[in-house]
N, C-alpha and C positions, 0 to 999 in steps of 0.2 A: 435296152429296155426289156427285151424278151428274157435276157439272162436274169434280170432282177425279178421279173414275174415268176420265173422258174424257181428261184431261191425262195420267194415268199410262199409259193405253193408247197414246196418241199417242207418248209418250216411248219406251215399250218398242218400239213399231213402228219408230220412227226409229233407235233403237240397233240393232235387229235388221237393218234395211236397211243400216246402215253396216257391221255385222259381216259381212253376206252380200255385200258389194261384191266384185265380181270384177275383177281387174286384167288389162287387155289391154296389148298392146305400146305403144299410144299413151299410155295413162295412166302406164305405167311409165316411158317415156322422158321425158314431161313432168315427172313427179315427181322423177326423178333429176336432171334439168337444173336444177330449182328448189331442191332440198334437199340435194344431195350436198355434203359438207364441202369438198372440193377446189374445187368450183364457187364456193362462198361465199367461200373464201379468195381465189380469183382475182378475184372481184367486188370485194372490199375493195381489192386492188391497183389495179384499174381506177379506183375512186373516189379513191384517193390520186393517181393520175396526173391525174385531172380537177382536183383541188385545185392541183397543181403548174402545170397549164396556166392556170387562172384567176388564180393568183397572179402568174405571169409577165406576163399581160396587164395586170394592175393596176400592174405595175412601170413601165409607160410613163408613168404620171401623176406629177406632182411630189410630192415628199415634203413633209409639213408636220408640225411637232411643236411642242407648247406645253410650256414648262418653267416651273416655279415652285419657289422655294426660300425657306425661312425658317430663320434660325439665330440663336444667341446667340454673340456674339464678346467676347473678353476679352483684356486685355493690349495690347501694341503692335500696332495694326492699321492698315490703310489704309481710310479712309472711302470706301465704294463710291460716294458721291455727289460728294464734293469731291476725292477721291484724296489728301487730306493725311493725315499720320500722326497718329493719336490714341491715347491710352492710357486706355481706359475700357471698361467693359462696356456693350454696347448690343445691341439687336435689329435685325437687317437682313432685308430681303425683296427678292426679285428676280423679275421677270416677263419672259418672252421667248418670242416666236413666230418660228420659223424655217421656211424653206421652201427647197427646192432642186430643180432639174430638169436633166436631161441635154439638151443642145442637139444634140450630135452625138457618136456613139461608134462610127462605122463599122458601124452596123446590128447591133451586138451584141445589143441587146434584141429587135429584130425576129426575128433568127435564133434566139434562145433561145425566143421564143414559138412559132415554127414548129416547132422541135425538140420542145417539150413537147406541141404539138398532135399530131404524128406519134407521140409516145410514148403519148399517150392512145389513139389509134387502134390502136396495137400492143397495148396492154393489153386493149382491148375484143376484139381478134381472139384474144388468148390465152385470154380467158374463153370465147369461142365455141368455140375448139379443145378446151378441157377439157370443155365441154358435149357436143361431138360425141364425144369419147373416152368419156365416161361413158355417153352414150346407146348407143354401140356395145357397150360392156362390159355394160350392163344388158340389151340385146337378146340378146346371147350367153347371159347368165345365164337369161333368159326361155326361150330355146330349149332350154337344158339342163333346165329344169323340164319343158317339154313332152316332151323325150326321156325323162326319168326316169319321167314319168307313163305314157308309152306303153309303156315296158319293164315298168312295174308292172302295166299291164293285160295284157300278154302273159304274164307269169309267173302272174298270177291265173287266166287261162284255162287255162294249163298245169296248175295245181293242180286245177281242175275236171275236166279230162280224165283226169288220173291218178286222181283220186278215183272217177270213174265206172268206170274200168277196175278199180280195186281192189275196188269194190263187186261188180261182175260176177264178178270172179275169186274173191272170197271165197265167193260163192254156189256156184261150181263146186267149190271146195275142200271146202266143207261137204258137198256132194253126193258127194264122192269122185271127181269127174271130173278134178281137177287136183291135183298135189301141193302141200303147204304152202309149198314153196320159191317158187312163183309169186306167192303173196300176199305173202310176206316181201319179195321183190324189189320189188314195187310199193309196199309200205309204205316201203321205203328210198328209193325214187324220190319218193314223196310228201313225205318229210321233206326231201329235197334241193330239191324244187320250193318248199317252204315257205321254205327258206333263201334261195333266189333271189328270192322275193317280198319277204321282209323286207329283203334287200339293196337291191332296187330301190326299196322304200318309203323306206329310209334315204337313198338317193341323192336322192330327191325332196325330203326334208326338208332335206338339206344344201344342195341347189341353191336352195331357198327362202330359207334363212338367208343364203346368199351374196348373193342378190339384195336382201334386206332391208338388208344392209350398204351396198350401193351406193345404195339409196334413202334411207338414214339413217332407217330405221324400226326401232322397238324389236323386238328378236328375239322377245319374248313376244307381240307383237300378232298378232291373227288376220289371216291372209293367204291369199287364194285367187286363182288365176289362171284366166282363160279358156283353154280348150284347143281351139283350132280344129284341124280335121283338117289334118295336114301336107300332104296332097295338094292342099288348096285354097289353100295359101300361094302367092301370085303370084310368079313368078320370070321375070326378063327372059331372052330368048333369048341364049345364049352368043355368038351372032354380033353382037349389039348391044353387047357388052362387050369388044371387042377392046382389048388393053392400051394400044396407042399412042394410040388415040382416047380412052380413059378417062383416060390421063395428061394429054393436052392439056387436057381439061376440069378435071381435079383441080388442076393447077398454077395455074390461073386462079381457082379458086373456093374451094379449101380454106383454112380460117383460118390454118393454119400458114404457108402460103406468103404470105398477106396480112400476117401478123405479121412475117415477114422483110422484106417490102417496106417496111412502115412503119418498122421499126427502122433499115433502111438510110437511108431519107429523113431520119429523126430524127438519125442519126449525121452525115450530111452537113451538116445545118443546125447541129448542135453544133460541127462543125469550123469553120464560118464564124464562129460566135460566139466560139470560143476564139481564132481568128486575130485578130479585132477587138480582143481584150483586149491585144494587143501594141502597139496604136497609141494615140495620145493621145485623151483624152476631154475634150470641152468642155461645161461645165455652168454654170449660173447659180444664184445664191443671193440670198436676201433675208432680213432679220430685223427684228423690232420688239421693243424692250425698254425696261424702266424699272427703277428701284430705289428702295428706301425704307430709311431708317435711323431708329430710335427711340433717340436719344442726346441728352444735354444738351450744348448748345453754349455755350462760354464767352462772356460779354458784357464789353465793355471801354468805358471812358469816357476822354475826353481829359484828361490831367493836366499839360499845359504842355509846355515844352521842357527838355531836360536835355542838359548837355555830354556828348558821347560820347567825349571823350579825343582827338579828332583836331583838326587845324588845317590851314589852307591859306594859302599865301603868295600875295598878289595885289599886284603892283607894289611889292614890298619890304615889304609890311605883312602880318603874321600875323593871321589871323582864326580864332577858335575855332568849331568846328562843333557845333551842337546838333541833336538829333533829337526829334521829337515823342514824348511819353511817354504810353502808354495804360495805364490802371490797370484791372485786372480787377475788375468790380463784381458778379460772380455768374454765373449760368447762365440760358440761355433754352431753352425747350422746342423740340423739333423741330417743323417744320411738319406738319400732319396728313397722313394716308396719301394722300388724293386729290390734294392739292396737290403732294406730292413726286413721285408717279407722273406727274403732268402736267408738272412742271418738269424731271424727269429723263428724259423720253421721248426715245428715240433710235432712229434708223433706219439701215439699211445695205443696200446692194445691190451686186452685183458679178458678175464672170465668173471662173470657175476653169478653168484648163487643166492637166490632169494627164497627165504624160508618163512612162510606165514606163521606167526606166533600169536600175537594178539591183534585182532582186527575187528573187535566188536561183534564177533560171531557172524560176520557177513558171509564168509565162504561156506560155513556149515549151514547157515540159514538158507542160502541158495541151493545147497544140495538137498536139504529136507524139502524145500518147496518143489524141486524137480521131481522128487519121489511122489509127493502128493499130486503133482500134475499128471504123472503116469496113472495114478489111481483114478483121478477124475476122468481122464480120457478113456480108460478101460471101462468105467461105469457108463460113460456117454455112449461108447460103442455098443455095449450090451443093451442099453436103453433104445438106441436107434434100431438095432436088429430086432428087438421085441416089437417096436412100433411098426417096422416094415412088415413083419409077419402078421401083425394084427391088421394093418392096412390092406394087405393082400387078401386075407381071409374075409375081411369086411367087403372088399371090392368084389370078391367071388360071390359072396352071399347076395350083395346088391345086384350083381349081374343076373343071378338066378331069379331074383324077385322081379327085376326089370323085364326079363324074358317072359315070365308068367303074366305080368301085367300087359305086356305088348301083345301076347297071344290072346288074352281075354278081351282086350280092347278091340282087336281085329274082329272077334266074334260079335262084339257089341255093334260095330259099324255095319256088319252084314245084316244083323237082325233089324237095326233101325232103318237101314236102306230098304229092306223088304217091307217094313211097316209103312214107310213113306210111300212106297209104290202102291200098296193097298189103299192107304189113306187118300192118295191123289185120285185114284180111280173112283172111290166113293164120293170124294168132293166134287168131281166132275159131273156125277149123275145126281148130285144134290142130296146124297145120303150122309154127308159129314159136314159139320159146321166149320167155318173158317178158323175159329179159335182152336179146335181140335187139330186141324191141319197144321196150323202154326206151331202148336205144341209138338207135333210129330217131327216137323222140320227142325225145331230147336234141339230136340233129342238127338237127331242125326248129326247136327252141327257140333254139339258137345261131344258126341262119340268120336267124330272125326278129329276134332282138336285134341281130345285125350289120346286117341290112337297115335296121332303124329307125335305128341309129346313123349308118349311111352316108347315109341319106336326110336326116336333120337336119344332118349335116356338110355335105352338098352345098348345102342351102338356106342355111345360114349363110355359106358361102364365096361364094355368089352374092349374098347381101345385102351382103357386104363390097365386092364389085365395084360393086354398085349405089350403095353409099354413096360410094365414090370418084368415081363418075360424077356425083354430086350429086343423086341421086334420093331421098335421105333413107332412113328406115327405115320399112318397112310390111310387114305380114303379111296 
């Protein structure tokens, strides 16, 4: 009984630990890259590219096929062993082993193998790109959760402050020192603060649901994230993230650029393979075969000579021509299977030269399409590089603007905090109305919320630049 109780306690503790697991950026990114549906789909495509590559390598080796057939034949047929015409029902069987191999095809297969190899590398780079994209998206969603939680905390503190002021004001109203309007205004502000808190809490829930979708986690599953102070999130100095320097690193290291490089190399090898298809192919072949027939063969005996109706003249004398006469005496059984297979065994070997002459322009069209494909990929590569450079410069500019907004909003918080301090003192001595105090409090609340939003926006934009630089994602 004690053993069972121990097991139950252990299981409950384990489940509790799992339920209380907190997700940080590293666990979120790792889980997203391993479980996101888009990542899994891309991984399937990479596996298909791997199969194509392996199959093209196996295509270098000779083909070998074994054929066997058995059938019942009736009516007028050709004996497959003697090739004479027979009219009867019989069972036949055939065995054949064939092989063939290309001797020279202007390196078509070698270029196809190389093309498929680069296609495999491109598929792997595509998977890596999708992983990076989902990692960046998940990191942004994680920062949105941190922002929402921070705004939730700010609005919660605001409720506490308003509640404390309402309690103090209600005492003064009850004592007749202040009119009822003061308490009513604070009650209205408390209701508004509660709405702000509920809205912030709803934003947190929505941000968590969004992140769960990226992680491919059930929306109903328990989920809690670590909330490190945003001030402690390491950020590279902006001077170390100059856009031209970041672009030079990104164009060499990002998977999208590697993907384009691999696709271009694959296209060039495919062009060489399709060009080889327009030239002759030399191959060799060999086969081994035999046949069997289960049929009754007619048996004949010599029955003398019979005049056949013809005569010849030799030196003026006519001679009648006679032919041997064979009389059918019945049927003989066919030789057994092993003997016929041995007696009918045949072999062949040879060389084939295949020269394409008229094929509806298929080979030339394939070659022309491969050249156009190279042009398309080259332009796509140039376009992606231009977009990457534009994105990096825009991200750098956005980071500068975000930093300036973050700095300005910090000053706004300090100023509004000081204003509230003065307003509170004046309110406490009856020199400031409740409405003016509430307005000052709201100004501070908006400044704090804006400051928090600008702070997270700055951090994320800096993380994007660090990501382009190749530093990965870290908080």
